[in-house]
C-alpha positions in Angstrom: 21.2 -2.9 17.8 19.5 -5.6 15.7 16.4 -4.7 13.7 14.4 -7.2 15.7 15.3 -5.2 18.9 13.9 -1.9 17.6 10.4 -1.0 18.7 8.1 -0.1 15.9 7.7 3.6 15.2 4.1 3.3 14.1 1.2 1.6 15.9 -1.1 1.3 12.9 -0.3 1.7 9.2 -2.1 1.6 5.9 0.1 -0.1 3.2 -0.8 0.9 -0.3 0.0 -1.7 -3.0 -0.5 -1.1 -6.7 -1.9 -3.9 -8.8 1.6 -4.1 -10.5 3.0 -5.3 -7.2 1.4 -8.6 -7.9 3.2 -9.3 -11.1 6.8 -9.3 -12.5 7.9 -6.0 -14.1 6.3 -5.4 -17.6 3.9 -8.3 -17.1 0.2 -8.6 -16.3 -1.8 -11.0 -14.2 -0.9 -12.4 -10.8 2.4 -14.0 -9.9 2.0 -16.0 -6.7 5.8 -15.6 -6.2 5.3 -11.9 -6.0 2.2 -12.3 -3.7 4.2 -14.5 -1.3 7.1 -12.0 -1.3 4.7 -9.3 -0.2 3.0 -11.6 2.3 6.3 -12.6 3.9 7.4 -9.0 4.3 4.0 -8.0 5.7 4.1 -10.8 8.3 7.6 -9.7 9.4 6.3 -6.2 10.0 3.1 -7.5 11.8 5.3 -9.6 14.1 6.7 -6.4 15.5 3.2 -5.6 16.9 2.2 -3.2 14.1 -1.4 -3.2 13.0 -1.5 -3.4 9.2 -4.3 -2.6 6.7 -3.6 -3.1 3.0 -5.3 -1.1 0.3 -4.7 -2.8 -3.1 -5.0 -1.7 -6.7 -6.0 -3.8 -9.7 -4.0 -2.4 -12.6 -2.2 -5.7 -13.2 -5.6 -7.2 -14.3 -7.6 -4.2 -15.6 -7.5 -0.4 -15.6 -10.6 1.6 -16.1 -8.7 4.1 -18.2 -8.0 1.6 -20.9 -11.6 1.9 -22.0 -11.4 5.7 -22.6 -9.7 5.4 -26.0 -11.4 5.2 -29.3 -15.1 4.3 -29.6 -15.2 2.2 -26.4 -18.7 0.8 -25.8 -18.1 0.4 -22.1 -19.2 3.4 -20.0 -16.4 4.9 -18.0 -18.3 4.3 -14.7 -18.7 0.7 -15.6 -15.0 0.4 -16.4 -14.2 1.7 -12.9 -16.4 -0.9 -11.3 -14.6 -3.5 -13.4 -11.3 -2.2 -12.0 -12.7 -2.5 -8.4 -13.5 -6.1 -9.0 -9.9 -6.6 -10.2 -8.7 -5.4 -6.8 -10.9 -8.1 -5.1 -9.1 -10.8 -7.2 -5.8 -9.5 -6.0 -7.1 -9.4 -2.5 -8.1 -13.0 -2.6 -4.6 -14.0 -3.9 -2.9 -11.9 -1.1 -5.1 -13.4 1.5 -4.2 -16.9 0.6 -0.5 -16.0 0.4 -0.5 -14.5 3.9 -2.5 -17.4 5.4 -0.2 -20.0 3.7 2.6 -18.5 5.8 0.6 -18.7 9.0 -0.9 -15.2 9.2 -4.4 -14.3 10.1 -6.3 -12.0 7.6 -9.6 -10.6 6.8 -10.6 -9.4 3.3 -13.0 -6.5 3.4 -14.6 -5.0 0.3 -16.3 -1.7 -0.4 -18.7 -3.5 -2.7 -20.7 -6.2 -1.0 -19.9 -9.8 -2.2 -20.7 -11.9 0.9 -19.6 -15.1 -0.7 -16.0 -14.1 -0.8 -15.4 -11.3 1.6 -16.8 -9.2 4.5 -18.3 -5.8 3.7 -16.1 -2.9 4.7 -17.4 -1.4 8.0 -15.0 0.9 9.7 -15.6 -0.4 13.3 -15.3 -4.0 12.1 -12.0 -3.2 10.3 -10.6 -1.5 13.4 -11.6 -4.5 15.6 -9.9 -6.9 13.2 -6.7 -4.8 13.5 -6.9 -4.7 17.3 -7.0 -8.5 17.2 -3.8 -8.6 15.3 -5.3 -9.6 11.9 -3.9 -8.2 8.7 -6.8 -6.4 7.0 -7.0 -6.4 3.2 -9.2 -3.6 1.8 -10.4 -4.1 -1.7 -12.8 -2.4 -4.2 -11.4 1.1 -3.5 -14.1 3.3 -1.9 -16.9 1.5 -3.8 -17.5 4.5 -6.0 -16.3 5.1 -9.6 -14.0 8.0 -10.5 -12.0 7.5 -7.3 -8.5 6.0 -7.4 -7.2 3.5 -5.0 -4.6 6.1 -3.9 -7.5 8.2 -2.7 -9.1 5.1 -1.1 -5.8 4.6 0.8 -5.9 8.2 2.1 -9.6 7.8 3.1 -9.1 4.5 4.9 -6.0 5.8 6.7 -8.1 8.6 8.1 -11.1 6.5 8.9 -8.9 3.8 10.7 -6.8 6.4 12.5 -3.6 5.1 11.0 -0.3 6.8 11.8 1.1 6.8 8.3 0.4 5.6 4.7 3.2 3.4 3.4 3.2 3.8 -0.4 4.9 0.8 -1.8 6.8 1.3 -5.1 9.5 -0.3 -7.2 11.9 2.6 -6.8 13.7 3.9 -3.7 11.4 6.9 -3.1 10.3 10.1 -4.7 12.6 11.5 -7.4 12.7 14.8 -9.1 12.1 13.0 -12.4 11.5 9.4 -13.6 14.8 7.7 -12.6 14.3 5.1 -15.3 14.4 7.8 -17.9 16.9 10.2 -16.3 19.7 8.4 -14.3 20.6 11.8 -12.8 17.2 12.3 -11.2 17.5 13.5 -7.6 16.1 11.2 -4.8 14.4 13.2 -2.1 14.7 12.1 1.6 11.9 14.5 2.8 9.2 16.6 1.1 6.3 18.7 2.2 2.9 18.2 0.7 3.2 21.7 -0.9 6.4 20.7 -2.6 4.8 17.6 -4.1 1.9 19.7 -5.4 4.0 22.5 -6.8 6.5 20.2 -8.5 3.7 17.9 -9.7 5.6 14.9 -8.5 3.9 11.6 -9.3 3.5 10.2 -5.8 -0.2 9.7 -5.4 -3.1 11.5 -7.2 -3.7 15.1 -6.3 -6.9 14.3 -4.4 -5.1 11.9 -2.1 -2.3 14.4 -1.5 -4.8 17.1 -0.7 -6.6 14.8 1.8 -3.4 13.9 3.5 -2.3 17.5 3.7 -5.6 18.7 5.1 -5.5 16.0 7.9 -1.7 15.9 8.4 -1.5 12.2 7.4 2.2 11.5 6.6 3.1 9.4 3.6 6.2 7.2 3.3 7.2 6.3 -0.2 9.6 3.4 -0.4 10.9 0.4 -2.4 9.0 -2.7 -1.2 11.0 -4.9 -3.6 14.0 -4.7 -1.3 13.7 -7.5 1.2 12.8 -6.3 4.7 11.9 -2.8 3.7 8.3 -3.0 5.0 9.7 -4.0 8.4 12.3 -1.2 8.2 9.6 1.3 7.4 7.4 0.5 10.4 10.4 0.6 12.8 11.3 4.1 11.6 14.5 3.3 9.8 15.5 5.8 7.1 14.0 4.3 4.0 12.3 6.0 1.1 10.9 9.5 1.1 8.8 11.0 3.9 6.1 13.4 2.9 4.6 15.4 5.8 3.5 18.9 6.8 6.7 19.7 8.8 9.1 18.3 6.3 11.7 20.5 4.5 12.9 19.5 1.1 15.9 17.3 1.6 17.8 15.1 -0.8 19.8 11.9 -0.2 
């Protein structure tokens, strides 16, 4: 059966993209080639009838943590707000990339900036999704000291998503960093407890705890492989599934 004939497994998803998704490896800033690559894959998945909300990071432009070192004059809370603004810049780039390919989007931010985006309101976001628009969620939760991973978990719960799709540059969750240890084991399934006990670097611990408490599954997969976002929403075996009922399984 062709992939285009397979019904989507999920009705509504939250796709979590890091800021590094918007630039080439080991680079900073925004590469529109990378943004268009994400946009094209997202539209392929949306064409299957899946409602997609995207939570984006801003680390390709600025990380709040970079101001912790030395005698930084910028308060840590201020640095976090700066990082939130970086996610809005990425959101604007992704919005134009998707719309240049014919998609419909809405950019919503947790910090009001009416000149460039709509404010995030849960009911409004759900209505946009129901109308088939790809919703881009920027500025995290709008509060400092909260990562965009936790924002993704929060939005997934608020919007009643079926799963969080955690986009990475590797094929899933490994026992160790595969770039440092070529013999690292790739897991096919994991429980939330296993992630916590092994201190696996999937999402931050607050996000994992929220997902575990509310039984929100997380699918960690390699978005760089063409078509993987579409494969993820149709339920093909890609990446690593983290859920309450999962037993540790390796590839």
